[in-house]
N, C-alpha and C positions, 0 to 999 in steps of 0.2 A: 207376685213382690209386691214387697212394700212402695208407696210413693215416696219419691226422695224426699231429704228434709236437709234443712242445712249444717252438712257437720258440724259447722266449727259451733253451731247452738244445739243439736241435738244430746252430747254427754253430758254437759251441764247439766242441762234441763229432764234429765232421767233420774241422775244423781240427787238434784235438788227436792226433785216428788220424790224420791226413796224416803230422803233422809227427811223430809217433812212429816212422812207418812208415819214412819215409824217413832221421829221423836214425839208425836202425839199420843202413839199407842202408849210410849214407856213414862212420858210423865215427869221420868227425873234425868233429862240431857243433862241441867245444869248442873248434877253431883259435880262435887269436889276431884272425883278423878277423871270426868269425861274428857277426850282427846290427849289424855293420859299416853305417855310415850307405852309404859309399862301394863295398861290396861287390855286384854284381850278382845275389848269393845272398843270401839269410838265414842259410845255415848257410856261407858265406863258399868259402874258396879252400881245404879241409880240407888245411890248410898246405902248401898251394904243387898237391895233387898232383890238382888236378882242372884246374889249368893242363897241367901237364906231362901229362897223361889226354888235353887237347883239342893241344896240340902235336904229340903222336903218334896224332893222326886218334880217340877217342873222346871224345866230349862228351855230358854228363847232363844234363837237364833235366826238373827238377818242377816244375809252376807248378798252383797252386791260383786259381780263382773264383767270385766269389759274387755274386748280386744275389738282392737283397729288395726288396719292392715294396708299398707302404699304398695302399688306396685313399680318399683325400682324401674324392669326392665323386661321384655318377653313377653309370653303368653299372648293368646289371639288379640286380645286387643293392647298392644304397646301401650298406649296414652298413659304417662303416670296418673292414678287415682287411689283413692283412700274410700276403703268401709268400714262403716264403725256398726259390734253386735254387743250386745248384754245380754244379762238375766240378774234377775232377783229371784228369793230365793228364802221366803219365808215359813220358818220350821218351831214345830213345836214340839218339846218329848215328854214324855209322863212314866217315869219310874215307879208301876203298881204298885212294887215289889214295899217302897216306902208310902205312897198312897193309900194303899189299899191292902195292905199285907200281905199281896200274892208274888208269891215265889217267885223270883227270877221272870220276871217279866216285863213289859215296856209297850207304851204305845205311840207311833209317830205319826206326826200332818205334816206335810211340806205341801205348802203353793207355791209356782214358779211363776214367772213371766220373761219370756223372751223377747226382745225386737230386733230390732235395725235390719241391714244387709250385709252382703256375703261378696269380700271380693273374689273367689273362686268362680263366681258370675262373670267376673271377667277376664280371667284367665283362662280358662277352656272354653272350646269352640261349644257357643251357647248352643247348637242344636245333640251333643253329647256332653256336656260340663268336666268335670274334673271327679278323679275318683275318692282322694281325699278333699278335705278342707282348710284352708289355712288360718281360719277362725272354730274353734270347734265347739263353742259356744250359739254358734249360729248355728240354727236347722228344728228341725220335727215338729216344725209349725211356731211362726213366730204370733205368743199369744197367752193368756192365763192359763193352768192345766193345774187341778190336785194333780198333784206328784207324787205324794207317799202317803198312805191312809189305813197303818196296817198295824198288825196286832204281831206281839215274837211271846214263842212264853219256853224256859226250858224244862225239861222234865226228866225225871231220875236223875237228881244230882249232876243236871246239864250233860250227859252223855245228850239225850236228845234235845234238839233244839227246831223250834215247830214255827213258821212265822207265815201269814197269811193276810189278806188283805188288797187294795191297790198298793202295787208295786211295779218296782222295776227290776229284770232281770239282771241288768250288771250291776245292782248294788252288793250281791251275792254268788255270782256266779261270771269267771274271767274276771275277778274284780283285784285293781292293785292294794299293798296293805298301807300306804299312803295318799297322800295327795298328788293329784296329777300337775305339772306347771308347766308343760309343752303345751301351746300356741296351734299347733298341728293336729287335728282330728287323730291321725295316724297314730301316735305315742301315747293317749290314753288306755284307762281299765277297759273292759267289754268289749276289747276289738272284734271280738265272734259277731257281737251285734253292729257292727260299723258298718263289714261287709253281707251281713243278710239283716240288713233292716227293714225289708219287707215281711221278717219271721221273726227277730229276736227285738224285742221292743228297749230300747235304752231309757236313761236319765235324757230329757221329763217326763216321755211317754209313761204312762202307767197304765195295768192292765189289771184284770183281777188274776187273782193266782198266789201261787206261794211256794216253800218248799220245805222239805224236813232235811236239818240235819244230826248224822249219827258223828258224834266225837270218840271214835274210835281210840284213841292216846290224848294224853292235852296236845300232842303235837300232830296229829292224823286224823281227817276227817272226810267223811264220805257224804255228799248232798243228791236230792234229786228233787226237782222241780216242777212243778204243772200252770201252764199261763196259759187262760183264754188268748185268743188269736184275733182281734177288730179291728177294719181298718180303719172304721169311723174314730176310734183313736188318735190318727193321724188330725184330722180334721181342724180347720181353726175353727175355732167360736165351739167346740166339741171336749174342752178341756176337763168340762167336769160333768161330761156323760157317762153316766153309772149303768146302761142297762146294754147290754149281749146281743141287742138284735141282729147286728150284721156284721156277729160273729162268722170267720170261714173255718177256725180251725181252733188246734191247740198246739204250744211248744212247751216240750218234756226237756230239759237239761241235766243231765247228769256229773256230774264231777269228784275228782278224788282229790285233794289238797294236803299238803306237807306244811309245818309252817316251822322248822326247825330254828336253834340260835346256835353260832359255832361260837368256840372257844373262847378264852377268859371274859373277852369283854360284850359277849352276848351278842353276837353280828346276827341280826334277825335274818330269815329268808321267807320267801314266799313262793311255795312249787304247787302247778295245778294243771289237771289234764282234764280234759272237758269233753263231750259228745254233747250234740243236740238233735233230737228228729221232730219234724214240724207235718202234721198233719192235713194241711190248706197244702191244695192242690195251687201249680203254678206251672208255667208256662214251657213246656219240653224245646232250647233251643235247638236241639238236632231232628227235631223235626219240623223242619218250615218247607213248606212246598205249598204253592199254588195260589200263593198270597197270602195265606196266616198257616200258626202253628197247627199241627194236626193233633198233638197230644199232650198231657199231662201227667204230672209225675209231682210225689210230697217230697221235700227238702229234706238235708241233712248234712251234717256239718262235725269240727273236731276240731278241738284247741289245746293249745299249749302256753300257760303264761310259767318263766323262770325269772323270780325278784334276789338278789343277794345285796346284803350290805356287805362293803370290800372291806372296808378299812375303816378302825375309829380313827377320833381324831379330838386329842386329849383325854384321851379314857372316855368319852363320851361317845357311845354306839348310833346318836343319833345324828351326829356328824362325821364325815367321810365320805369316801366314794362305794357308788351304790351300780352294780350293772340289771337292766329287765331286757329279757330276752320275750317274743313275744313274735306265737304263731298260728293261722287260721287257713284250714281247709274246708271248703265247699263242695258238695257234688256238685257234675259236667254236668247237669242236664237241666236245671231249672236255678244256679246262680249265672249273675252275670260275672265275678270276680273270683273264681278259682280258689287263689290261694291269694295267703300273704305273709310277710314276714318285715321284724323291726328287730334294733339293736340299740338299745340306749345307754347313756351312762349321766350320774347325779350326781354331786360335790356339795353338802354341804356344810354349809359353815367352813370355806375356804378360810376366811382370815379369822384371827381370834375377837380382834375389832369387829365382825360380823359376823357372828354364830348362825344369824337364821340366814343367811345370804343362803342364795344356788345357784350353781353353773348347770344344764343339760345340755346334753348334745344327742342328737337320734337319727337316726337313716331308718326309712322304710321301702319295700318295696308290693305294691300293690297289681296282682297279676291277672289280664283277663281273661276267661273262661274263653278258648279255642273257639268252643260252641257257636258262642255268642258269636267271636268274629265271624265265625264263617254265618251266619243269620242273616249279618247285615250285609255282604256282601250279596245274600242270595237275594235280599228284598232288592237292593239298588239293582241289582242286574231283573230283577222282575219288573219295578219301576221304568228300567229302561236310565235310570242316571249314570252318567258314567264322570260327572262335572264337580268335582269338588267345591265349585263355587256355587251352585246349585242349591236355592232355598231347599229342596226338598231331598237335597241328598243326605244320606245319613254316614255321616263320621266316619268308616273305619276304623274302631277300638281293637286295637291289636298289643299284644305283649304287655308292659308293664308299665306303671306310673312311678315313679322315686320320688321321694319327699324327705328333704334335710333341714334340719331346724340347731339353733343355737342359741340358746337365752340366757339373759345374768336376770337372777331373781334378788330384787334389793328390799329386804324386809323395813322398810322406813319406819315402824312404830310392830306394837302386835299387832294391829289390826288394819293396817295399810299396810300394799306390797304391788310394787309395780318393777314392769317384767318386761324390758325393751327383747328383742328375740330378731333374728334376721333367719331368711325364711328358702330354701330353692328348691324347685320342683320342675324337673325331668319328662318330658314329655306326658305334660298336663292331659288327662284324660285318658294315655295312652293311646293320642290322635299325632303321628308324626307328623302330619303339616304344623301343629301348635309350636312356639317356639319355650322353651323353656324361661320358665319365668323366675325373677328374683323378686324376694319379699321383704319386706323391713316391718314389723311387726312390735305393737305394744300391747301388755294387759297390766291390767290394775284389779285386784282382791280388796274390796272394804267387808270389815266386820264389823256391823253396829250394835 
């Protein structure tokens, strides 16, 4: 865990540092359209240079996300506390068709930096933790990383699409068709990776790999991926490590997707069903005997993502009510969480005067594998532990943790959004002795 910082000064110093860095890079932050409401970027169009570069095939994106959360009541440590975490993402996209006349090809590079602390560490029993996180931008190593470094190429009039390099699994598989504004981890895309993070590496962890996508029709696709699994990619300070010395196996996901539009207003949908297999060995939770796990097994699982815009507002399909349903199922041998479900509704542009604002509400259930629960009980019995308050007692994680969130996203400008939210966590970590927690949060996104 990072050393504690003064909460009131940390966010400002991080934002100021990032702003200064990008201002130095852009060299045109004083252009007339900088800080304009209608500009999609804080620093504007660099006097037209940004648009010209994009027209020529080069696009730069620098984004900052911050998420803070305070414990109003409950949790393992009920005193009111606040934690702050954030992420910078520095990206560059090169349209190789415009630059090199290489038909339907692009190259993407993104460097990220995460920092801060996680309130969930205070909400759950520190010996067990929570299952989800009230700050989704936290985690997977608070450090600098090479998150994307890949080449994509369309073939045969885009019937085949190939992508390879340093990639994250969730950017292609189990992926939402729009941005995620929920602050709780249980409501974003790539949920299969959130509950099998030891096998499926989501953003910002990258690994060598890629995928082949077949566009069977304009609306139906099938894709298969192949990703190297190297636990060293998680390590702090190894964000730019490119070797495969510590590889332990490979992940192979397959997915069938359907992206239809419905009705005269062309309401978009995103429907995906997938399966994954990992050749990496892991402990078989049903084999705990005589002080250790006796067997190992490979991991596998599946997922479903159903996302649909239900209404349009003022004839605009980007506004209105949308729904998303997600589910994950993992094997009972090697997975701590064997199933997950969530339901969420979003309403974009609820007011004509605020067409870019959004309201969201969601509920999620994360269930602990009964074999894992039994293994915890067996280990406590083997160690002679019966007192929950003993430092070496293993809290029994059984049943489910439930996560709820409601937020309002206020688009203050085209480049700045502020998002207050309320969250409620039932049985944090699925430990019955931990009180339900009520959390208040606020997040912000800035596009420089």
